[in-house]
Every structure is written in C-alpha cells, then in structure tokens.
C-alpha positions in Angstrom: -31.7 2.7 11.1 -30.4 -1.0 12.5 -29.7 -2.0 9.2 -27.6 1.7 8.1 -25.8 1.0 11.3 -25.0 -2.7 10.7 -23.3 -1.6 6.7 -21.3 1.2 8.1 -20.3 -1.3 10.7 -19.0 -3.7 8.5 -17.9 -1.9 4.8 -16.4 1.6 6.2 -15.7 0.6 10.4 -14.8 -3.3 9.4 -16.4 -4.8 12.5 -17.7 -7.5 11.1 -19.0 -9.2 14.8 -21.2 -5.8 15.6 -22.6 -6.1 12.1 -23.7 -9.0 12.7 -25.4 -8.4 16.2 -26.6 -6.1 14.2 -29.0 -8.1 11.5 -29.7 -9.9 13.9 -31.3 -7.8 15.9 -32.4 -6.8 12.7 -34.4 -10.1 11.8 -35.5 -10.0 15.3 -37.4 -7.1 14.7 -38.5 -7.7 10.8 -39.8 -11.1 13.3 -41.3 -9.9 15.4 -43.2 -7.4 13.5 -45.2 -10.2 11.7 -42.9 -9.6 8.6 -42.9 -12.5 5.9 -39.6 -14.7 5.8 -39.8 -14.1 2.2 -40.5 -10.4 1.8 -37.6 -8.3 0.5 -36.5 -6.5 3.2 -36.4 -9.8 5.1 -34.6 -11.5 2.2 -32.0 -8.7 2.3 -32.1 -8.6 5.8 -30.4 -12.0 6.0 -28.5 -12.6 2.8 -26.6 -9.2 4.4 -26.1 -10.9 7.8 -25.4 -14.8 6.0 -22.1 -11.4 4.9 -21.1 -10.5 7.3 -20.7 -13.6 8.8 -18.3 -14.7 6.7 -16.3 -11.4 6.1 -15.8 -12.7 10.4 -15.2 -15.9 10.4 -12.7 -14.9 7.2 -10.7 -12.8 9.3 -10.8 -14.2 13.1 -9.2 -17.6 10.7 -7.2 -15.3 9.0 -5.7 -13.5 13.3 -5.0 -17.0 13.4 -3.4 -17.4 10.6 -1.1 -14.8 11.1 -0.5 -16.2 14.4 0.8 -19.2 13.9 3.3 -17.2 11.1 4.4 -15.7 14.5 4.9 -18.1 16.0 7.4 -19.5 13.4 9.0 -16.1 12.9 10.1 -16.5 16.2 10.8 -19.9 16.2 12.9 -17.8 13.3 11.7 -20.6 10.7 11.3 -18.1 8.6 10.3 -20.1 5.4 6.7 -21.3 6.9 6.3 -17.8 9.1 6.4 -16.5 5.1 3.6 -19.1 3.7 1.0 -18.3 6.7 1.9 -14.5 5.9 0.7 -15.5 1.8 -2.2 -17.7 3.4 -4.0 -15.0 5.9 -3.5 -11.6 3.1 -5.0 -14.1 0.4 -7.5 -15.1 2.6 -8.3 -11.3 3.3 -7.8 -9.7 -0.1 -9.9 -12.4 -2.1 -12.4 -13.4 0.4 -13.0 -10.0 3.3 -12.5 -6.7 1.0 -9.4 -5.9 -1.6 -9.2 -2.4 1.0 -9.4 -3.6 4.1 -7.0 -1.5 5.9 -4.7 -4.6 7.8 -3.5 -5.7 4.1 -0.9 -3.1 4.1 0.1 -4.6 7.4 0.7 -8.1 6.2 1.7 -6.7 2.9 4.4 -4.6 5.5 5.3 -7.9 6.9 6.0 -10.3 4.2 7.9 -7.4 3.6 10.0 -7.6 6.5 10.6 -11.1 6.2 11.7 -11.2 3.2 14.5 -8.5 3.5 15.5 -11.7 6.7 15.9 -13.1 4.0 17.9 -11.8 2.5 15.7 -11.1 -0.6 16.0 -7.5 -1.2 14.1 -7.7 -4.6 10.6 -9.4 -3.2 10.7 -7.6 -0.1 10.4 -4.5 -2.0 8.0 -5.5 -5.0 5.6 -6.0 -1.7 6.2 -2.8 0.1 5.4 -0.9 -3.3 2.3 -3.1 -3.6 1.3 -1.5 0.5 1.3 1.9 -1.5 
C-alpha cells in the first residue's frame, strides 16, 4: 500500500519529495521484516527510490535555474533569461517527464520572453508547442 501511495505521488501528482519519503519508509519496513536485500520487492523499492530521488533533484535544480532566469528577466537581460528558461525546460522535459504540467508554464514564459524581444514568429511557435 505504501508503494502504491509513493507511485501515485510520483507519477500522478508529481510530488517527488513525498514519494521519496514513502519509498524510504517502505525500504525501512522491508528491512525490519527481514527481507533479503536481493528480494525482488527490495530491489524494486530501491530502484523506485532512486528514480524518485533523481526526479526530485532534477526538479529542484531546474527550479533554481528558473529563479536565475527571473532575475535576468527583471534586470532586462532577456537573452540570458531565455537561456535559463530553455535549460530549465529541457531538464524537466528530458529528465522528469514529457507530460509534466510545469512544461506548459515554462513554454509560456519562453514565449513571453520572445514577445518582449520582438521575435513574434518564434513566440508563436513556442505557444503552439504549449497547446
């Protein structure tokens, strides 16, 4: 049941931190129940824990990159802001999930930067990706 809760948190709700906590707790329970480390349930749990932790790290890193992009945008450095937002978008798309809801938000931000730069064709292409 705990593993199902972790899977839902990770894949349906994108709550990676909570998923990691659930996988850690499940691993502790398996250890307490004296399951051998090479038992298929233990191996699956550790693999899932690793995947959830990787997604959490990628999401946190991309969030920090978005913050840097916001600072550049606020200072008027739109080229650097565009680079930061693009990096954050690619991290989330490639490392987390192509269906993550934050991708649409990042595409919207990328489009708005292009509008501010006067690059309306590029902006339109980016907005179309978000649909």
